[in-house]
C-alpha positions in Angstrom: 57.8 -5.0 -114.9 59.5 -8.2 -114.8 58.7 -11.0 -116.7 56.2 -13.7 -115.9 58.4 -16.9 -115.1 57.2 -19.8 -116.4 57.5 -23.7 -115.8 55.4 -26.6 -117.1 55.2 -29.5 -116.3 54.4 -32.6 -118.0 56.4 -32.2 -122.0 53.7 -34.3 -123.4 51.3 -33.8 -125.4 49.6 -30.1 -125.4 53.0 -28.8 -123.2 54.1 -27.7 -126.7 50.9 -25.5 -127.4 51.1 -23.9 -123.7 55.1 -22.9 -124.3 53.9 -21.3 -127.9 51.6 -19.7 -126.6 53.9 -18.3 -124.1 56.5 -17.0 -126.1 53.8 -15.1 -128.0 54.7 -12.9 -124.9 58.4 -12.0 -125.0 58.3 -9.2 -123.0 55.2 -10.6 -120.6 56.3 -14.1 -120.1 59.2 -15.8 -119.6 59.6 -19.9 -119.6 62.2 -21.3 -117.2 61.6 -25.0 -116.1 60.6 -28.2 -118.1 59.4 -30.8 -115.7 58.8 -34.8 -116.8 58.9 -37.9 -115.5 60.6 -38.6 -118.7 64.0 -36.5 -118.6 64.2 -36.7 -123.1 59.8 -35.7 -123.1 61.6 -33.0 -120.3 64.4 -32.5 -122.7 62.8 -32.2 -126.0 60.4 -29.4 -124.9 63.1 -27.4 -123.2 65.6 -27.8 -126.5 62.4 -26.6 -129.0 61.8 -23.8 -126.7 65.0 -22.7 -125.2 63.7 -23.0 -121.7 67.3 -23.3 -119.4 66.2 -25.7 -116.7 64.9 -29.2 -116.7 64.3 -31.8 -113.9 62.0 -35.0 -113.2 60.9 -34.1 -110.4 58.1 -31.6 -110.1 58.8 -30.5 -106.3 62.4 -29.2 -107.7 60.7 -26.5 -110.2 58.1 -25.6 -107.4 61.4 -24.8 -105.0 63.2 -22.3 -107.5 62.8 -19.2 -106.8 62.2 -18.0 -110.8 59.5 -19.5 -111.0 55.6 -17.6 -110.5 53.7 -19.5 -112.5 53.3 -23.5 -113.6 50.9 -25.1 -116.3 50.2 -28.6 -115.4 50.2 -30.4 -118.3 50.0 -33.9 -116.8 48.2 -37.0 -116.1 44.7 -36.2 -114.8 45.8 -38.1 -111.3 48.8 -36.2 -110.3 46.9 -32.7 -111.3 45.3 -32.4 -107.6 48.5 -33.1 -105.7 50.5 -30.9 -108.2 48.6 -28.1 -108.2 47.3 -28.1 -104.3 51.8 -28.3 -104.1 51.8 -25.5 -106.0 49.6 -23.0 -104.7 51.2 -23.5 -101.1 54.5 -23.1 -102.4 53.2 -19.6 -104.0 53.4 -20.1 -107.6 50.1 -18.8 -109.5 49.1 -22.6 -111.6 47.5 -23.1 -115.0 45.5 -26.5 -114.9 44.9 -28.7 -118.0 41.0 -30.4 -118.3 40.3 -32.6 -116.5 40.6 -31.2 -113.6 40.3 -34.2 -111.5 39.4 -37.4 -112.3 37.8 -37.8 -108.6 36.2 -35.6 -106.5 38.3 -35.9 -103.6 41.4 -34.5 -105.4 38.8 -31.5 -107.1 37.9 -30.4 -103.0 41.9 -30.8 -102.3 42.0 -28.5 -105.3 39.3 -25.7 -104.4 40.0 -26.1 -101.1 43.7 -25.2 -101.9 42.8 -22.1 -104.0 40.4 -20.9 -101.1 43.7 -20.8 -98.7 45.8 -18.6 -101.6 42.5 -16.0 -102.5 45.5 -14.0 -104.2 47.2 -16.1 -106.2 45.5 -17.5 -109.6 44.4 -20.9 -110.3 42.5 -21.1 -113.6 41.1 -24.1 -115.5 42.0 -25.5 -119.6 38.9 -24.9 -121.1 40.2 -22.7 -124.0 36.5 -23.6 -126.3 35.0 -20.1 -123.8 37.5 -18.2 -125.1 36.5 -18.3 -128.5 34.3 -15.1 -129.5 31.6 -17.5 -131.5 30.6 -19.2 -127.5 31.2 -15.6 -126.2 28.5 -14.7 -128.5 26.2 -17.6 -128.3 26.4 -16.8 -124.9 25.2 -13.8 -125.0 22.3 -14.9 -127.2 21.1 -17.5 -124.8 21.1 -15.2 -122.1 19.8 -12.6 -124.0 16.2 -14.0 -124.3 16.4 -14.2 -127.5 15.8 -18.5 -128.2 12.8 -17.4 -125.7 12.3 -19.7 -122.6 14.6 -22.6 -123.1 13.5 -25.6 -123.5 16.4 -28.5 -124.4 20.1 -28.3 -125.3 21.9 -31.2 -126.4 25.9 -32.2 -127.2 26.6 -34.7 -129.6 30.9 -35.9 -130.2 31.9 -39.1 -132.5 35.6 -38.9 -132.2 38.3 -41.8 -133.1 41.3 -42.9 -130.7 43.1 -46.3 -131.8 44.4 -48.9 -129.5 47.4 -47.5 -130.1 46.3 -44.1 -128.6 45.3 -45.9 -124.7 48.8 -48.4 -125.5 51.0 -45.3 -125.9 50.9 -43.6 -121.9 50.0 -46.2 -119.5 48.0 -43.4 -117.3 44.9 -43.5 -120.6 41.6 -45.2 -120.1 42.3 -46.3 -116.9 40.2 -45.3 -114.0 42.6 -44.7 -111.5 44.8 -42.5 -113.8 42.8 -40.8 -116.3 39.4 -41.6 -114.1 37.7 -42.5 -117.5 37.9 -41.9 -121.0 35.9 -40.1 -123.5 34.1 -38.5 -122.1 36.3 -37.0 -118.8 39.1 -36.6 -122.4 38.1 -36.2 -125.5 34.0 -34.9 -124.6 35.0 -32.8 -121.5 35.4 -29.3 -123.9 31.8 -30.1 -125.5 30.3 -30.9 -121.7 31.8 -28.1 -120.3 30.4 -25.8 -123.2 27.0 -27.0 -122.9 27.0 -26.2 -118.9 28.5 -23.0 -119.1 26.3 -21.6 -122.1 22.9 -22.8 -120.2 23.8 -21.7 -117.1 24.9 -25.0 -115.4 23.2 -28.5 -114.7 21.6 -29.6 -111.7 20.7 -33.2 -112.1 22.3 -36.1 -114.6 21.2 -39.7 -115.2 23.9 -41.3 -117.3 25.5 -44.6 -118.5 28.7 -46.0 -120.4 29.7 -48.8 -122.3 32.7 -50.2 -123.7 32.3 -51.6 -127.1 35.2 -51.5 -129.4 38.2 -50.9 -127.0 38.2 -53.9 -124.5 41.7 -54.7 -125.4 43.2 -52.0 -124.7 41.4 -50.2 -122.0 39.3 -50.3 -119.5 36.7 -47.3 -118.9 34.0 -46.0 -121.7 34.4 -45.6 -125.3 31.0 -44.8 -125.5 28.3 -42.5 -123.2 25.0 -40.6 -123.2 23.3 -38.6 -120.7 19.9 -36.9 -119.3 20.3 -33.9 -117.5 18.2 -31.0 -116.1 19.7 -27.7 -116.3 19.5 -25.0 -113.5 16.9 -22.7 -115.8 14.6 -26.4 -116.0 15.3 -27.2 -119.3 15.9 -30.3 -120.2 18.6 -31.7 -122.4 21.5 -34.9 -123.4 24.8 -35.5 -124.1 26.1 -38.0 -126.4 30.0 -39.0 -126.7 32.0 -41.7 -128.4 35.6 -42.1 -129.7 35.1 -45.5 -131.6 33.6 -43.6 -134.3 35.0 -42.8 -138.0 32.6 -40.0 -138.0 36.3 -37.8 -136.5 35.8 -34.9 -134.2 32.1 -34.0 -135.2 30.9 -32.2 -132.3 27.2 -30.6 -132.2 25.6 -28.4 -130.0 21.8 -27.4 -130.2 20.1 -24.9 -128.5 16.1 -24.9 -128.8 13.8 -21.9 -126.8 10.6 -20.8 -127.8 11.8 -18.5 -129.9 14.3 -19.8 -131.7 16.6 -22.8 -132.3 20.6 -22.7 -133.1 22.4 -25.4 -134.2 26.4 -25.6 -134.4 28.3 -28.3 -135.7 32.4 -27.6 -136.0 30.8 -24.1 -134.8 29.2 -22.9 -137.7 26.0 -22.6 -137.6 24.0 -25.1 -139.8 20.3 -23.8 -138.6 19.7 -20.6 -137.0 15.8 -20.8 -136.9 13.6 -17.9 -135.5 10.3 -16.8 -135.2 10.8 -12.8 -135.5 12.6 -12.1 -139.1 14.7 -9.0 -137.5 15.9 -11.2 -134.5 16.6 -13.7 -137.0 18.6 -11.1 -138.8 21.3 -9.6 -136.6 21.7 -13.3 -135.0 22.7 -14.6 -139.0 24.9 -10.9 -139.1 26.6 -11.8 -136.0 27.4 -15.1 -137.0 28.6 -13.6 -139.9 31.0 -11.5 -138.7 33.3 -14.5 -137.6 35.9 -16.2 -139.9 36.6 -19.5 -140.2 40.3 -19.2 -138.8 38.6 -17.6 -135.8 35.8 -20.3 -135.3 37.0 -23.4 -135.9 36.7 -26.2 -134.0 38.7 -29.8 -133.8 41.1 -31.6 -131.9 44.0 -30.3 -134.2 43.0 -26.9 -133.7 44.6 -25.8 -130.1 45.7 -22.9 -130.8 43.6 -19.9 -130.7 41.9 -20.8 -127.4 44.4 -22.0 -125.6 46.6 -18.2 -126.9 43.6 -16.6 -125.3 43.4 -18.2 -122.6 47.0 -18.1 -121.7 47.3 -14.3 -122.8 43.9 -14.4 -119.9 45.7 -16.0 -117.6 48.9 -13.3 -117.9 46.8 -10.3 -117.9 44.7 -12.1 -114.2 48.3 -11.8 -113.0 49.6 -8.7 -113.7 46.2 -6.9 -113.3 46.0 -8.9 -110.1 42.1 -10.3 -110.7 41.0 -13.9 -111.1 41.2 -14.8 -114.1 38.6 -16.1 -116.9 38.0 -19.5 -116.4 38.6 -19.8 -112.2 39.5 -23.3 -111.2 36.1 -23.7 -109.5 34.1 -23.1 -113.0 36.1 -25.6 -114.4 35.6 -28.1 -111.1 31.5 -27.4 -112.6 32.0 -29.6 -115.4 34.5 -32.2 -113.6 31.0 -32.5 -111.4 28.7 -32.9 -114.0 31.6 -35.4 -115.6 32.0 -37.3 -112.9 28.0 -37.4 -111.4 27.4 -39.3 -115.0 29.7 -41.9 -114.0 28.2 -42.3 -110.7 24.8 -42.0 -112.1 25.5 -45.1 -114.7 27.6 -47.2 -111.1 24.3 -46.5 -108.9 21.7 -46.7 -111.2 20.1 -43.3 -110.2 19.8 -39.5 -111.2 22.7 -37.9 -109.3 22.5 -34.0 -108.0 25.0 -31.8 -108.2 26.2 -29.7 -105.5 26.9 -26.2 -106.0 29.9 -24.6 -105.9 
């Protein structure tokens, strides 16, 4: 079988991770194009990963016959037009988070996916692929925690003013669509809503407390959630904390509780001792390398997701994280922003 030929659009921070993951599959994947508005960035990625062709115009890449799959690693605002054009050009698509920064863009992407049902369109939420998170979802769905009562997510991290000044699109409503919620926290927002089976309503608020001189969007956010099951929960995030990269997830049911910090259980408590022992044993089967969260740790999750996308193309099936599935998390994030602006709870539309 001919290797799947890949073009990477956007050669910034996350692009080398995509390229390195594709390089793990020399028989199945071939990097053929690198694209960036900055030719030096495109050239640097091409040189590092031996990519033969570069361009500053994504339309040239999409017109190329030697591209089957595109990895979109650009600013949030450009995701929708590039993804729609790629699908209409007959390409498979893997798009980084956030899939879109506005509802209109998300709608256009999902409509394009419907026009091209034979093409793979995946949204990056690599933490869904990590074994500990798949195991946790199985535990919750199995009913081991009983009737779910509450769930919560907190992430405290640090983004410096230099980070926001380094790329003009960051920290803007027009191009990033927000800040800490739609960028750093969105991975854990995704885990929270995915593990709990979706969110029905959200009421949220945000503030800019420590970055007024370098961005117009939020560096602190909190929201109250009602899940599809009827359970309730909260999310909290800030990128102005020096407690760097401390994601925490809490799940509480009538029969037990689980708390994870940095993807490690810090609390496992069940009414039934046998259930407690069984859950404890399952967590102990996962090594630190296989379960570690953290900003610097893109590798395992991205590698698993890119492997899944390549296999989905080869096998003619849907990817594990479809664009529609990723879109549900975008809807939740945008719902928090809308709630703050309107002062009302927002009911999320089913997709």
